N, CA, C and O atoms as a MOPAC input file, in Angstrom:
PM7 MOZYME 1SCF
protein

 N    -14.93800 1  -120.90100 1   -37.44600 1
 C    -15.55800 1  -119.76100 1   -37.12900 1
 C    -16.18600 1  -120.90400 1   -36.07200 1
 O    -16.37000 1  -122.09800 1   -36.30400 1
 N    -16.45600 1  -120.15700 1   -34.83800 1
 C    -17.31900 1  -120.68300 1   -33.56700 1
 C    -18.38200 1  -119.96200 1   -33.76300 1
 O    -18.30900 1  -118.91100 1   -34.40100 1
 N    -19.82200 1  -120.52900 1   -33.11400 1
 C    -21.34300 1  -119.86100 1   -33.24400 1
 C    -20.86600 1  -119.47600 1   -32.03800 1
 O    -19.93000 1  -119.93000 1   -31.38000 1
 N    -21.86700 1  -118.29000 1   -31.75200 1
 C    -22.42700 1  -117.99300 1   -30.41700 1
 C    -23.19500 1  -118.93300 1   -29.68400 1
 O    -23.51900 1  -119.97100 1   -30.26100 1
 N    -23.56400 1  -118.73000 1   -28.42500 1
 C    -24.60300 1  -119.54900 1   -27.94100 1
 C    -26.07800 1  -118.95900 1   -28.61900 1
 O    -27.02800 1  -119.70900 1   -28.84100 1
 N    -26.09100 1  -117.91000 1   -28.82300 1
 C    -27.25800 1  -117.45400 1   -29.22400 1
 C    -27.72300 1  -118.17400 1   -30.68000 1
 O    -28.78500 1  -118.75200 1   -30.91300 1
 N    -26.41500 1  -117.91500 1   -31.70800 1
 C    -26.52100 1  -118.58200 1   -32.70100 1
 C    -26.89300 1  -120.06300 1   -33.27000 1
 O    -27.44200 1  -120.57500 1   -34.24700 1
 N    -26.09700 1  -120.52500 1   -31.75200 1
 C    -26.69900 1  -122.21500 1   -31.70500 1
 C    -27.98400 1  -122.57200 1   -31.34400 1
 O    -28.63500 1  -123.56800 1   -31.65900 1
 N    -28.30400 1  -121.49400 1   -30.53900 1
 C    -29.91200 1  -121.79100 1   -30.18800 1
 C    -30.72600 1  -121.58800 1   -31.47100 1
 O    -31.65300 1  -122.34300 1   -31.76400 1
 N    -30.40500 1  -120.68700 1   -32.12400 1
 C    -31.16300 1  -120.17900 1   -33.39500 1
 C    -31.41100 1  -121.70400 1   -34.28500 1
 O    -32.40200 1  -122.41300 1   -34.45700 1
 N    -29.83000 1  -121.79500 1   -34.77900 1
 C    -30.02300 1  -122.98300 1   -35.28500 1
 C    -30.63800 1  -124.57900 1   -34.78400 1
 O    -30.95700 1  -125.52200 1   -35.50800 1
 N    -30.66000 1  -124.48800 1   -33.50300 1
 C    -31.26400 1  -125.77500 1   -33.16800 1
 C    -32.75800 1  -125.35400 1   -33.54600 1
 O    -33.36600 1  -125.96700 1   -34.42300 1
 N    -33.20200 1  -124.51500 1   -33.00300 1
 C    -34.50700 1  -123.72700 1   -33.26700 1
 C    -34.61600 1  -123.92700 1   -34.76400 1
 O    -35.66400 1  -124.55700 1   -34.90300 1
 N    -34.13100 1  -123.73900 1   -35.84300 1
 C    -34.50500 1  -124.17000 1   -36.95000 1
 C    -34.63400 1  -125.08100 1   -37.28900 1
 O    -35.55600 1  -125.29600 1   -38.07500 1
 N    -33.72700 1  -126.16300 1   -36.85400 1
 C    -33.79300 1  -127.67300 1   -37.22800 1
 C    -34.88800 1  -127.94300 1   -36.54800 1
 O    -35.91600 1  -127.84000 1   -37.21800 1
 N    -35.02900 1  -128.27200 1   -35.38000 1
 C    -36.58100 1  -128.54200 1   -34.63300 1
 C    -37.84200 1  -128.08900 1   -35.70300 1
 O    -38.69900 1  -128.91000 1   -36.02900 1
 N    -37.84700 1  -126.56400 1   -36.24800 1
 C    -39.02800 1  -126.36500 1   -36.75800 1
 C    -39.28500 1  -127.59300 1   -38.42800 1
 O    -40.30800 1  -128.17500 1   -38.78700 1
 N    -37.86700 1  -127.57600 1   -39.08300 1
 C    -37.90800 1  -127.87000 1   -40.43900 1
 C    -38.44900 1  -129.44500 1   -40.03000 1
 O    -39.37100 1  -130.02500 1   -40.60400 1
 N    -37.60000 1  -130.01500 1   -38.83300 1
 C    -37.86800 1  -131.23200 1   -38.36200 1
 C    -39.38500 1  -132.04500 1   -38.25600 1
 O    -39.75900 1  -133.08700 1   -38.79400 1
 N    -40.22300 1  -130.91500 1   -37.14100 1
 C    -41.41100 1  -131.30700 1   -36.82600 1
 C    -42.37800 1  -130.91300 1   -38.22000 1
 O    -43.43200 1  -131.54500 1   -38.30000 1
 N    -42.12500 1  -130.05500 1   -39.15900 1
 C    -43.05800 1  -129.68600 1   -40.29600 1
 C    -42.54800 1  -131.01100 1   -41.41700 1
 O    -43.24600 1  -131.37500 1   -42.36400 1
 N    -41.65300 1  -131.40600 1   -41.18600 1
 C    -41.42800 1  -132.34000 1   -41.99200 1
 C    -42.23500 1  -134.02900 1   -42.06400 1
 O    -42.61500 1  -134.83600 1   -42.91200 1
 N    -42.16500 1  -133.85800 1   -40.39300 1
 C    -42.66300 1  -135.19200 1   -40.26000 1
 C    -44.42900 1  -134.68500 1   -39.89800 1
 O    -45.13100 1  -135.54100 1   -39.36000 1
 N    -44.97100 1  -133.49500 1   -40.17300 1
 C    -46.40200 1  -133.10200 1   -40.24000 1
 C    -46.82500 1  -133.32200 1   -38.72900 1
 O    -47.98800 1  -133.62700 1   -38.46300 1
 N    -45.81600 1  -133.15400 1   -37.69000 1
 C    -46.10000 1  -133.00600 1   -36.44400 1
 C    -46.73400 1  -131.15900 1   -35.82600 1
 O    -46.44500 1  -130.07400 1   -36.33100 1
 N    -47.40600 1  -131.37000 1   -34.92000 1
 C    -48.09000 1  -130.06600 1   -34.36600 1
 C    -47.00500 1  -129.14000 1   -34.14500 1
 O    -46.02700 1  -129.74500 1   -33.70600 1
 N    -46.81500 1  -127.95900 1   -34.27600 1
 C    -45.72000 1  -127.20600 1   -34.22800 1
 C    -45.87100 1  -126.19000 1   -33.11200 1
 O    -46.23400 1  -125.07400 1   -33.48300 1
 N    -45.67200 1  -126.35500 1   -31.89000 1
 C    -45.93300 1  -125.62700 1   -30.91700 1
 C    -45.07500 1  -124.90900 1   -30.11400 1
 O    -44.03200 1  -125.09200 1   -30.74100 1
 N    -44.70900 1  -124.08700 1   -28.98700 1
 C    -43.57300 1  -123.92500 1   -28.46100 1
 C    -43.02500 1  -125.13500 1   -27.76300 1
 O    -41.84900 1  -125.49600 1   -27.79200 1
 N    -44.02400 1  -125.72300 1   -27.12800 1
 C    -43.61000 1  -126.83700 1   -25.93900 1
 C    -42.92700 1  -128.20300 1   -27.17500 1
 O    -41.84200 1  -128.66400 1   -26.82100 1
 N    -43.43200 1  -128.70300 1   -28.30700 1
 C    -42.82300 1  -129.15200 1   -29.29700 1
 C    -41.54300 1  -129.06700 1   -29.82100 1
 O    -40.64800 1  -129.91200 1   -29.82700 1
 N    -41.58000 1  -127.57800 1   -30.40000 1
 C    -39.97000 1  -127.15700 1   -30.83200 1
 C    -39.22200 1  -127.24800 1   -29.60300 1
 O    -38.22000 1  -127.96200 1   -29.62700 1
 N    -39.52700 1  -126.65400 1   -28.52600 1
 C    -38.31600 1  -127.15800 1   -27.53600 1
 C    -37.77300 1  -128.29400 1   -27.09300 1
 O    -36.64600 1  -128.51900 1   -26.65100 1
 N    -38.87700 1  -129.12100 1   -27.29300 1
 C    -38.32600 1  -130.53400 1   -26.78200 1
 C    -37.49500 1  -130.80100 1   -27.79500 1
 O    -36.30500 1  -131.04100 1   -27.59400 1
 N    -38.16800 1  -130.78500 1   -29.28000 1
 C    -37.39600 1  -131.38700 1   -30.18400 1
 C    -36.04000 1  -130.37600 1   -29.96700 1
 O    -35.02900 1  -131.07900 1   -29.94100 1
 N    -35.77800 1  -129.15600 1   -29.83000 1
 C    -34.25000 1  -128.41200 1   -30.08800 1
 C    -33.65200 1  -128.65300 1   -28.97300 1
 O    -32.47300 1  -128.31200 1   -29.05700 1
 N    -33.98600 1  -129.19300 1   -27.71300 1
 C    -33.49800 1  -129.47800 1   -26.49500 1
 C    -33.11500 1  -128.61000 1   -25.60500 1
 O    -32.08400 1  -128.67100 1   -24.93600 1
 N    -34.48400 1  -127.23500 1   -25.56100 1
 C    -34.02300 1  -126.47400 1   -25.21300 1
 C    -35.06500 1  -125.99600 1   -24.30000 1
 O    -36.06400 1  -126.70500 1   -24.41800 1
 N    -35.25800 1  -124.77900 1   -23.17300 1
 C    -36.04000 1  -124.74300 1   -22.27300 1
 C    -37.35800 1  -123.88900 1   -22.93700 1
 O    -37.14800 1  -122.95700 1   -23.71200 1
 N    -38.42900 1  -124.20900 1   -22.64000 1
 C    -39.51500 1  -123.39200 1   -23.44100 1
 C    -39.29100 1  -121.71100 1   -23.07200 1
 O    -39.79900 1  -120.92000 1   -23.86800 1
 N    -38.64700 1  -121.23000 1   -22.04700 1
 C    -38.90300 1  -120.08000 1   -21.46500 1
 C    -37.38500 1  -119.62000 1   -22.55500 1
 O    -37.54900 1  -118.49300 1   -23.02100 1
 N    -36.59600 1  -120.00100 1   -22.81400 1
 C    -35.76300 1  -119.52100 1   -23.80100 1
 C    -36.62900 1  -118.84200 1   -25.28900 1
 O    -36.34100 1  -117.83800 1   -25.94100 1
 N    -37.78300 1  -119.85200 1   -25.48700 1
 C    -38.47800 1  -119.16500 1   -26.85400 1
 C    -38.96200 1  -117.84500 1   -26.49600 1
 O    -38.66400 1  -116.78200 1   -27.04200 1
 N    -39.88000 1  -118.07000 1   -25.34400 1
 C    -40.71600 1  -116.89200 1   -24.63400 1
 C    -39.85300 1  -115.64100 1   -24.37400 1
 O    -40.33400 1  -114.50900 1   -24.43400 1
 N    -38.59600 1  -115.88000 1   -24.09200 1
 C    -37.90500 1  -114.85200 1   -23.63900 1
 C    -36.95200 1  -114.04800 1   -24.75100 1
 O    -36.24400 1  -113.07100 1   -24.50600 1
 N    -37.08700 1  -114.58500 1   -25.78000 1
 C    -36.39600 1  -114.14600 1   -27.35900 1
 C    -37.47000 1  -113.64000 1   -28.24600 1
 O    -37.99200 1  -114.54800 1   -28.89200 1
 N    -37.97200 1  -112.41600 1   -28.47800 1
 C    -39.19900 1  -111.99000 1   -29.30200 1
 C    -38.72500 1  -112.84900 1   -30.92000 1
 O    -39.56400 1  -113.25400 1   -31.72600 1
 N    -37.55400 1  -112.94700 1   -31.06000 1
 C    -37.40400 1  -113.10600 1   -32.74300 1
 C    -37.52300 1  -114.98400 1   -32.59900 1
 O    -38.12500 1  -115.54300 1   -33.51600 1
 N    -37.04400 1  -115.71200 1   -31.65500 1
 C    -37.66200 1  -116.96000 1   -31.93000 1
 C    -38.70300 1  -117.49900 1   -31.56100 1
 O    -39.14100 1  -118.60000 1   -31.89200 1
 N    -39.35400 1  -116.35800 1   -30.50900 1
 C    -40.51700 1  -116.76100 1   -30.40600 1
 C    -41.74000 1  -116.39100 1   -31.80100 1
 O    -42.63300 1  -117.17000 1   -32.13600 1
 N    -41.53700 1  -115.34100 1   -32.29300 1
 C    -41.70900 1  -115.10500 1   -33.52600 1
 C    -41.63200 1  -115.90400 1   -34.74900 1
 O    -42.52300 1  -116.06300 1   -35.58300 1
 N    -40.32200 1  -116.43600 1   -34.74400 1
 C    -40.19000 1  -117.65900 1   -35.84100 1
 C    -40.75500 1  -118.77800 1   -35.45800 1
 O    -40.76900 1  -119.58000 1   -36.39200 1
 N    -41.33900 1  -119.28300 1   -34.27000 1
 C    -41.82900 1  -120.26000 1   -34.03500 1
 C    -43.63700 1  -119.91500 1   -34.32400 1
 O    -44.11900 1  -120.77900 1   -35.05500 1
 N    -44.42700 1  -119.07800 1   -33.98100 1
 C    -45.41600 1  -118.55200 1   -34.19300 1
 C    -45.62600 1  -118.41300 1   -35.73600 1
 O    -46.77400 1  -118.57800 1   -36.15100 1
 N    -44.61000 1  -118.12000 1   -36.64500 1
 C    -44.71600 1  -117.79400 1   -38.13900 1
 C    -45.18800 1  -118.88500 1   -38.45600 1
 O    -46.26000 1  -119.00200 1   -39.04900 1
 N    -44.12200 1  -120.26200 1   -37.94500 1
 C    -44.35800 1  -121.88300 1   -38.72200 1
 C    -45.73100 1  -122.31300 1   -38.05300 1
 O    -46.55200 1  -122.97500 1   -38.68700 1
 N    -45.92300 1  -121.94500 1   -36.86600 1
 C    -47.22800 1  -122.58900 1   -36.16300 1
 C    -48.32200 1  -121.69000 1   -37.07800 1
 O    -49.16700 1  -122.37500 1   -37.65500 1
 N    -48.38800 1  -120.45600 1   -37.24400 1
 C    -49.37300 1  -119.85300 1   -37.89300 1
 C    -49.65200 1  -120.42600 1   -39.58200 1
 O    -50.73800 1  -120.52600 1   -40.15300 1
 N    -48.24500 1  -120.75400 1   -40.12700 1
 C    -48.24700 1  -121.13000 1   -41.54300 1
 C    -48.87000 1  -122.60300 1   -41.43800 1
 O    -49.64200 1  -123.05600 1   -42.28300 1
 N    -48.50400 1  -123.19700 1   -40.46100 1
 C    -49.31000 1  -124.95100 1   -40.31800 1
 C    -50.83900 1  -124.87400 1   -40.25200 1
 O    -51.53400 1  -125.66900 1   -40.88400 1
 N    -51.36500 1  -123.88700 1   -39.46300 1
 C    -52.57900 1  -123.79900 1   -39.53600 1
 C    -53.05300 1  -123.16200 1   -40.73500 1
 O    -54.22200 1  -123.42500 1   -41.02000 1
 N    -52.72200 1  -122.75100 1   -41.14600 1
 C    -53.35400 1  -122.08900 1   -42.45400 1
 C    -53.57500 1  -122.88800 1   -43.66800 1
 O    -54.51600 1  -122.88400 1   -44.46200 1
 N    -52.14100 1  -123.79400 1   -43.61600 1
 C    -52.29300 1  -124.48600 1   -44.69300 1
 C    -53.06700 1  -126.24900 1   -44.29800 1
 O    -53.33500 1  -127.22500 1   -44.99900 1
 N    -53.18600 1  -125.96200 1   -42.96700 1
 C    -54.28800 1  -127.32300 1   -42.63400 1
 C    -55.55600 1  -127.18100 1   -42.79700 1
 O    -56.34200 1  -128.12000 1   -42.92400 1
 N    -55.85900 1  -125.94200 1   -42.80500 1
 C    -57.32300 1  -125.23100 1   -42.88800 1
 C    -57.75900 1  -124.74900 1   -44.33800 1
 O    -58.84800 1  -124.32300 1   -44.72300 1
 N    -56.69900 1  -124.92600 1   -44.94300 1
 C    -56.73600 1  -124.40600 1   -46.22700 1
 C    -57.61600 1  -125.73700 1   -47.27800 1
 O    -57.08000 1  -126.84300 1   -47.33200 1
 N    -58.72700 1  -125.53300 1   -47.92300 1
 C    -58.91300 1  -126.49000 1   -48.69300 1
 C    -59.50900 1  -125.88300 1   -50.15600 1
 O    -60.41100 1  -125.05700 1   -50.30100 1
 N    -58.73000 1  -126.54700 1   -51.15900 1
 C    -58.80100 1  -126.01200 1   -52.50600 1
 C    -59.73800 1  -126.74300 1   -53.37800 1
 O    -59.74400 1  -127.97400 1   -53.39600 1
 N    -60.52000 1  -126.03700 1   -54.09400 1
 C    -61.59000 1  -127.16100 1   -55.07900 1
 C    -61.44100 1  -126.53000 1   -56.24100 1
 O    -60.93400 1  -125.46200 1   -56.58400 1
 N    -62.00800 1  -127.44300 1   -56.80000 1
 C    -61.37300 1  -127.82100 1   -58.55800 1
 C    -62.15600 1  -126.52700 1   -59.38300 1
 O    -62.00900 1  -126.39100 1   -60.59800 1

């Protein structure tokens, strides 16, 4: 079964997010677009994709600012 262009883009974005998170790199629209090989406008013009990226971005910010003490 062939993927539609939209499904292909979603897969590229998911993969880019996972790779950036694994590397500990900053997750931003610019970084995700570059890693996925797509235009930033693609992310900004698709509400679901933008929500996905911003969700990862917020999770990363929360994780890096949360300090647990014994």
